[in-house]
C-alpha positions in Angstrom: 26.0 30.2 -9.0 24.6 31.5 -12.2 24.7 35.1 -13.6 21.7 38.2 -15.0 20.9 38.9 -18.7 22.3 42.1 -20.3 22.3 43.6 -23.7 23.7 47.2 -24.4 24.5 49.9 -26.9 27.4 52.7 -25.3 27.1 55.5 -22.7 29.7 57.5 -20.8 29.2 56.6 -17.2 30.3 53.3 -15.6 28.1 50.6 -17.1 25.0 50.3 -15.0 24.9 46.5 -15.1 28.1 46.4 -13.1 26.2 47.8 -10.1 23.1 45.7 -10.4 21.9 43.4 -7.7 21.4 40.7 -10.3 24.7 39.0 -10.1 23.8 35.6 -11.7 22.3 36.5 -15.1 23.4 36.3 -18.7 24.9 39.5 -20.1 24.9 40.8 -23.6 26.5 44.1 -24.2 26.4 45.9 -27.5 28.7 48.9 -27.9 28.1 51.3 -30.8 30.3 54.2 -31.7 28.7 56.4 -34.4 31.2 59.1 -35.2 29.8 60.6 -38.4 26.5 62.5 -37.8 24.2 64.3 -40.2 21.0 66.2 -39.6 17.9 64.4 -40.7 14.1 64.3 -40.2 12.8 62.0 -37.5 11.6 59.6 -40.1 15.1 59.0 -41.5 18.3 57.5 -40.2 20.2 60.2 -38.2 23.5 58.7 -37.4 25.6 57.6 -40.3 28.2 55.1 -39.2 31.7 55.7 -40.4 33.8 52.9 -41.9 36.0 52.7 -38.8 33.2 52.5 -36.2 32.5 48.9 -35.4 29.7 47.4 -33.3 31.2 45.5 -30.3 29.2 42.8 -28.6 30.5 41.3 -25.4 29.2 39.6 -22.2 28.1 36.1 -21.3 25.0 34.2 -22.6 23.6 30.8 -21.5 24.2 28.8 -24.7 25.8 28.8 -28.1 22.4 29.1 -29.9 21.7 32.4 -28.1 25.2 33.7 -28.9 24.8 32.8 -32.6 21.3 34.3 -32.8 22.4 37.7 -31.2 25.5 37.8 -33.4 23.5 37.1 -36.6 20.9 39.7 -35.8 23.5 42.4 -35.4 25.4 41.3 -38.5 22.1 41.6 -40.4 21.6 45.1 -39.2 25.1 46.5 -39.4 26.9 44.1 -41.8 29.1 41.2 -40.8 32.3 43.2 -41.3 31.2 45.8 -38.7 30.4 43.5 -35.8 33.2 42.7 -33.4 32.3 39.5 -31.5 33.5 39.3 -27.9 30.5 37.4 -26.6 31.0 34.2 -24.6 29.0 31.3 -23.4 29.0 30.5 -19.7 27.2 28.9 -16.8 24.6 31.7 -16.5 20.9 31.8 -16.2 18.3 34.1 -17.9 14.7 35.1 -17.3 12.2 32.9 -19.1 12.1 33.7 -22.8 15.1 36.1 -22.5 16.9 34.6 -25.6 13.7 35.1 -27.6 12.7 38.5 -26.2 16.0 40.4 -26.5 16.3 40.2 -30.3 13.0 42.1 -30.5 14.9 45.3 -29.6 18.0 44.5 -31.7 16.5 46.3 -34.7 17.6 48.9 -37.3 16.4 51.6 -34.9 19.8 51.2 -33.2 21.2 53.1 -36.1 19.3 56.1 -34.9 21.4 56.3 -31.8 24.7 58.1 -31.7 27.4 57.2 -29.2 25.0 55.0 -27.3 24.6 51.9 -25.3 21.6 49.6 -24.9 21.6 47.4 -21.8 19.3 44.5 -21.0 20.0 43.3 -17.5 17.6 40.6 -16.7 14.2 42.3 -17.3 15.7 45.8 -16.8 16.3 47.6 -20.1 18.5 50.8 -20.1 19.2 52.8 -23.2 21.6 55.7 -23.4 23.0 57.9 -26.2 22.2 60.7 -28.6 19.4 61.1 -31.1 18.4 63.7 -33.7 15.1 64.8 -32.2 12.5 64.4 -29.4 10.3 62.5 -31.8 13.0 59.9 -32.4 13.6 59.6 -28.7 9.9 58.9 -28.0 9.5 56.5 -31.0 12.4 54.3 -29.9 11.1 54.1 -26.3 7.5 53.3 -27.5 8.7 50.6 -29.9 10.8 49.0 -27.2 7.8 48.9 -24.9 5.7 47.3 -27.6 8.4 44.7 -28.4 8.8 43.4 -24.8 6.3 42.0 -22.4 5.1 43.7 -19.2 7.8 42.1 -17.1 10.5 44.3 -18.7 11.2 47.8 -17.2 12.6 50.3 -19.7 14.8 53.3 -18.6 15.2 55.8 -21.4 18.2 58.0 -21.0 18.4 59.0 -24.7 19.0 62.7 -25.2 18.6 65.0 -28.2 22.0 66.0 -29.6 23.2 69.2 -28.1 23.9 72.2 -30.3 27.6 72.1 -31.3 28.1 68.3 -30.9 28.0 67.8 -34.6 30.7 70.5 -35.1 33.0 68.9 -32.5 32.5 65.4 -34.1 33.3 66.7 -37.5 36.5 68.4 -36.3 37.6 65.3 -34.4 36.4 63.0 -37.3 37.9 59.6 -36.7 41.2 60.8 -35.3 42.6 59.8 -31.9 44.1 62.4 -29.5 47.4 60.5 -28.7 49.6 60.5 -25.6 53.1 59.2 -24.8 53.1 55.5 -24.0 51.5 54.8 -20.6 51.3 58.5 -19.6 49.1 61.6 -19.8 51.7 63.6 -21.8 50.2 64.7 -25.1 52.1 64.0 -28.3 52.7 66.7 -30.8 50.1 65.2 -33.1 47.6 65.1 -30.2 48.2 68.8 -29.6 47.6 69.7 -33.2 44.1 68.0 -33.0 43.3 69.8 -29.8 44.3 73.1 -31.5 41.5 72.4 -34.0 39.1 71.4 -31.2 39.8 74.6 -29.3 39.0 76.6 -32.4 35.6 74.8 -32.8 34.8 75.2 -29.1 35.3 79.0 -29.3 32.6 79.0 -32.0 30.1 77.5 -29.6 29.4 80.6 -27.5 30.4 79.4 -24.0 28.8 76.0 -24.4 29.8 73.5 -21.6 31.2 70.1 -22.4 32.9 67.1 -20.9 36.2 65.5 -21.8 36.1 61.7 -21.3 39.2 59.6 -21.3 39.4 55.9 -22.4 42.1 53.3 -22.4 42.7 49.9 -23.9 42.5 46.8 -21.6 46.2 46.4 -21.0 46.9 46.8 -17.3 44.7 46.7 -14.2 41.2 48.3 -14.1 42.3 50.7 -11.4 45.3 51.9 -13.3 43.4 52.3 -16.5 40.7 54.3 -14.8 43.3 56.6 -13.2 45.2 57.0 -16.5 42.0 57.8 -18.4 41.2 60.5 -15.9 44.7 61.9 -16.0 44.5 62.1 -19.8 41.2 63.9 -19.7 42.6 66.4 -17.2 45.7 66.8 -19.4 43.4 67.7 -22.4 41.5 70.2 -20.2 44.8 71.8 -19.2 45.9 72.1 -22.8 42.5 73.6 -23.9 42.6 76.1 -21.1 46.0 77.2 -22.2 44.4 77.9 -25.6 41.9 80.2 -24.1 39.0 78.0 -23.2 37.4 78.8 -19.8 38.0 76.0 -17.3 34.4 76.7 -16.0 33.1 75.2 -19.3 35.0 71.9 -19.0 34.2 68.8 -17.0 36.4 65.7 -17.1 35.9 62.0 -16.4 37.7 58.7 -17.1 36.1 55.5 -18.2 39.3 53.3 -18.2 38.8 50.3 -20.5 35.0 49.9 -19.9 33.8 51.3 -23.2 35.9 49.9 -26.1 35.0 50.9 -29.7 37.2 48.2 -31.2 38.6 44.8 -30.3 41.5 44.9 -27.8 43.0 41.8 -29.5 44.9 43.8 -32.1 47.2 46.8 -31.8 45.0 48.9 -34.2 42.0 48.1 -32.0 43.8 49.1 -28.8 45.0 52.3 -30.5 41.4 53.2 -31.3 40.3 52.5 -27.7 43.0 54.8 -26.2 40.9 57.9 -27.1 39.4 61.1 -25.8 35.7 61.8 -26.4 34.1 65.2 -26.2 30.4 65.6 -25.1 28.7 68.9 -25.5 26.1 69.7 -22.8 22.6 70.7 -23.5 
């Protein structure tokens, strides 16, 4: 039995393609973590990628030519040293022309999306993440629609960056809130980072936000999801102890579903064992 076609760039819910009824299509998943943001007009690039934020592509495509073409396109956009290739070739099928159509939306516009995920699942296109303005959000959607034929359905879940997100991102920078091995117990270095985060949150005038836990891929999916949730809850408990109202904080755990680096190295796994903070609108 063959599998659907997917291409994506990173959101913070469980990946939508995992729940699709199309279980026999090719899948391409592109994960982007853009951690350094700057304000900019809609006409300019908004998200400035930091040197430690790779682009991760994974999934299964029908043939080596498709795999090579997708990889080359992303390397052209982001630089060969920035693209982590976890894409495989398998016995999967794709809609007619899929291998030619998908590259039409793998464009430099992806650089305008912060902390996002683009998913092409068969002829269903889903895009998530943060952009600098409503004009950018509309422009990306319109360009996607022009680049694909009428058989593709586009779901735009991009959002304009909430006030305060830039401040939190700048405080967190590229640092990882660390825990004791295999547990939700914060290390001393993790607490020091959270002390700074708490100070930033207090400047945001009762803004709501979500704490999102992530793990590497060592262990079972169920255990990783539970651990990531426990770590998010642990961070919430610590921030509440520093004077942040619990009513402002939501928590969730993504397990290993949203890597920002390759899990094949210890350094990559360390980056994937992280806590993200998402400020609400």
